VOBALUM-122256 format. One line per field, with one value per residue: residue in three letters; z, x, y of N, C-alpha, C in turn. Coordinates in nm, 3 decimals. Example, Ala and Ser with C-alpha at 12.3 -4.5 7.8 and 13.67 -1.06 7.14 Angstrom:
<atoms>
aa = (ala / ser)
n_z = (0.780 / 0.708)
n_x = (1.319 / 1.285)
n_y = (-0.569 / -0.225)
ca_z = (0.780 / 0.714)
ca_x = (1.230 / 1.367)
ca_y = (-0.450 / -0.106)
c_z = (0.780 / 0.787)
c_x = (1.320 / 1.290)
c_y = (-0.330 / 0.003)
</atoms>
This chain:
<atoms>
aa = (met / ile / gly / ala / leu / lys / asp / asn / arg / glu / glu / val / ile / ser / glu / thr / ala / asp / val / met / tyr / his / phe / phe / val / leu / leu / his / ser / leu / asp / ile / gln / phe / thr / glu / val / glu / gln / val / leu / ala / gln / arg / his / gln / lys / ser / asn / asn / phe / lys / gly / glu / arg / lys / asp / ile / lys / glu / trp)
n_z = (8.890 / 8.827 / 8.843 / 8.808 / 8.489 / 8.404 / 8.479 / 8.713 / 9.004 / 9.230 / 9.174 / 9.255 / 9.486 / 9.645 / 9.556 / 9.662 / 9.878 / 9.943 / 9.956 / 10.107 / 10.327 / 10.293 / 10.324 / 10.591 / 10.742 / 10.689 / 10.774 / 11.043 / 11.127 / 11.050 / 11.276 / 11.218 / 11.265 / 11.156 / 11.116 / 11.082 / 10.802 / 10.709 / 10.819 / 10.639 / 10.419 / 10.422 / 10.408 / 10.178 / 10.054 / 10.124 / 9.925 / 9.700 / 9.377 / 9.300 / 9.043 / 8.889 / 8.594 / 8.290 / 8.293 / 8.143 / 8.069 / 8.266 / 8.040 / 7.854 / 7.876)
n_x = (-15.213 / -15.141 / -14.925 / -14.721 / -14.799 / -14.649 / -14.392 / -14.289 / -14.155 / -14.137 / -14.438 / -14.582 / -14.517 / -14.628 / -14.886 / -14.951 / -14.923 / -15.113 / -15.358 / -15.259 / -15.339 / -15.571 / -15.708 / -15.625 / -15.783 / -16.011 / -16.051 / -16.009 / -16.242 / -16.358 / -16.295 / -16.079 / -15.844 / -15.502 / -15.346 / -15.506 / -15.529 / -15.283 / -15.281 / -15.434 / -15.278 / -15.079 / -15.234 / -15.241 / -15.040 / -14.964 / -15.144 / -15.106 / -15.047 / -15.207 / -15.182 / -15.270 / -15.288 / -15.174 / -15.002 / -15.046 / -14.826 / -14.815 / -14.808 / -14.945 / -15.189)
n_y = (-11.520 / -11.237 / -11.119 / -11.270 / -11.346 / -11.185 / -11.222 / -11.128 / -11.090 / -10.954 / -10.867 / -11.120 / -11.170 / -10.963 / -11.033 / -11.248 / -11.220 / -11.080 / -11.292 / -11.463 / -11.318 / -11.265 / -11.506 / -11.628 / -11.448 / -11.508 / -11.803 / -11.735 / -11.665 / -11.858 / -12.017 / -12.185 / -12.387 / -12.323 / -12.544 / -12.774 / -12.726 / -12.780 / -13.076 / -13.222 / -13.130 / -13.322 / -13.579 / -13.604 / -13.579 / -13.799 / -13.954 / -14.198 / -14.197 / -13.963 / -13.823 / -13.459 / -13.513 / -13.397 / -13.011 / -12.675 / -12.484 / -12.212 / -11.906 / -12.071 / -12.031)
ca_z = (8.941 / 8.678 / 8.833 / 8.739 / 8.358 / 8.361 / 8.495 / 8.778 / 9.138 / 9.317 / 9.232 / 9.280 / 9.640 / 9.689 / 9.536 / 9.774 / 10.026 / 9.980 / 9.924 / 10.240 / 10.471 / 10.345 / 10.291 / 10.695 / 10.809 / 10.697 / 10.880 / 11.200 / 11.119 / 11.086 / 11.385 / 11.189 / 11.276 / 11.000 / 11.165 / 11.015 / 10.680 / 10.740 / 10.833 / 10.529 / 10.296 / 10.433 / 10.397 / 10.030 / 9.978 / 10.174 / 9.892 / 9.557 / 9.265 / 9.292 / 8.954 / 8.848 / 8.481 / 8.268 / 8.349 / 8.064 / 8.084 / 8.252 / 7.934 / 7.741 / 7.837)
ca_x = (-15.198 / -15.133 / -14.731 / -14.644 / -14.791 / -14.572 / -14.256 / -14.292 / -14.144 / -14.208 / -14.548 / -14.607 / -14.460 / -14.712 / -14.985 / -14.943 / -14.938 / -15.248 / -15.402 / -15.249 / -15.428 / -15.731 / -15.724 / -15.596 / -15.886 / -16.118 / -15.984 / -16.008 / -16.394 / -16.426 / -16.265 / -16.026 / -15.689 / -15.401 / -15.283 / -15.619 / -15.498 / -15.180 / -15.345 / -15.525 / -15.199 / -14.992 / -15.297 / -15.286 / -14.882 / -14.899 / -15.132 / -15.003 / -15.129 / -15.243 / -15.163 / -15.365 / -15.279 / -15.042 / -15.075 / -15.013 / -14.778 / -14.932 / -14.843 / -15.035 / -15.386)
ca_y = (-11.396 / -11.131 / -11.067 / -11.426 / -11.358 / -11.010 / -11.240 / -10.984 / -11.144 / -10.852 / -10.853 / -11.203 / -11.133 / -10.886 / -11.076 / -11.370 / -11.146 / -11.046 / -11.375 / -11.530 / -11.250 / -11.319 / -11.675 / -11.664 / -11.363 / -11.672 / -11.942 / -11.735 / -11.618 / -12.001 / -12.104 / -12.282 / -12.352 / -12.324 / -12.675 / -12.836 / -12.745 / -12.864 / -13.200 / -13.210 / -13.112 / -13.418 / -13.671 / -13.578 / -13.566 / -13.933 / -14.068 / -14.251 / -14.189 / -13.814 / -13.748 / -13.439 / -13.482 / -13.240 / -12.874 / -12.611 / -12.333 / -12.085 / -11.836 / -12.075 / -11.995)
c_z = (8.822 / 8.688 / 8.775 / 8.562 / 8.304 / 8.421 / 8.617 / 8.964 / 9.227 / 9.333 / 9.268 / 9.422 / 9.700 / 9.687 / 9.628 / 9.882 / 10.087 / 9.989 / 10.057 / 10.359 / 10.492 / 10.342 / 10.513 / 10.782 / 10.781 / 10.772 / 10.975 / 11.222 / 11.139 / 11.221 / 11.318 / 11.212 / 11.129 / 11.063 / 11.106 / 10.862 / 10.658 / 10.697 / 10.690 / 10.396 / 10.293 / 10.378 / 10.252 / 9.960 / 10.030 / 10.084 / 9.745 / 9.429 / 9.211 / 9.214 / 8.888 / 8.669 / 8.429 / 8.238 / 8.253 / 8.131 / 8.102 / 8.171 / 7.838 / 7.719 / 7.807)
c_x = (-15.110 / -14.950 / -14.632 / -14.700 / -14.715 / -14.442 / -14.225 / -14.229 / -14.169 / -14.380 / -14.581 / -14.629 / -14.581 / -14.850 / -15.052 / -14.952 / -15.110 / -15.348 / -15.437 / -15.313 / -15.556 / -15.771 / -15.712 / -15.686 / -15.969 / -16.089 / -16.036 / -16.174 / -16.447 / -16.387 / -16.175 / -15.844 / -15.602 / -15.346 / -15.405 / -15.584 / -15.383 / -15.175 / -15.387 / -15.376 / -15.120 / -15.086 / -15.310 / -15.153 / -14.825 / -14.984 / -15.052 / -15.119 / -15.184 / -15.174 / -15.268 / -15.376 / -15.180 / -15.108 / -15.019 / -14.951 / -14.827 / -14.931 / -14.869 / -15.148 / -15.424)
c_y = (-11.335 / -11.087 / -11.210 / -11.432 / -11.255 / -11.093 / -11.132 / -11.067 / -11.048 / -10.832 / -10.955 / -11.197 / -11.073 / -10.909 / -11.211 / -11.382 / -11.106 / -11.154 / -11.455 / -11.428 / -11.251 / -11.416 / -11.659 / -11.584 / -11.497 / -11.759 / -11.874 / -11.705 / -11.709 / -12.057 / -12.190 / -12.315 / -12.389 / -12.519 / -12.801 / -12.864 / -12.838 / -12.993 / -13.282 / -13.303 / -13.222 / -13.502 / -13.636 / -13.629 / -13.721 / -14.044 / -14.046 / -14.219 / -14.090 / -13.754 / -13.636 / -13.447 / -13.380 / -13.124 / -12.814 / -12.547 / -12.265 / -11.984 / -11.853 / -12.047 / -11.868)
</atoms>
């Protein structure tokens, strides 16, 4: 997100709204309920050793 690179909170909120809108349109077009996504997220949260490794700060990319 470009807003995050610029440390612009309002732009991040706006970009997030855009992404979420398109995400929900896609889910709807595929007849996928958001609760199905929530279930997957809940399962991932329960996993132990789900460490993805050290991630670089976005400003260092």
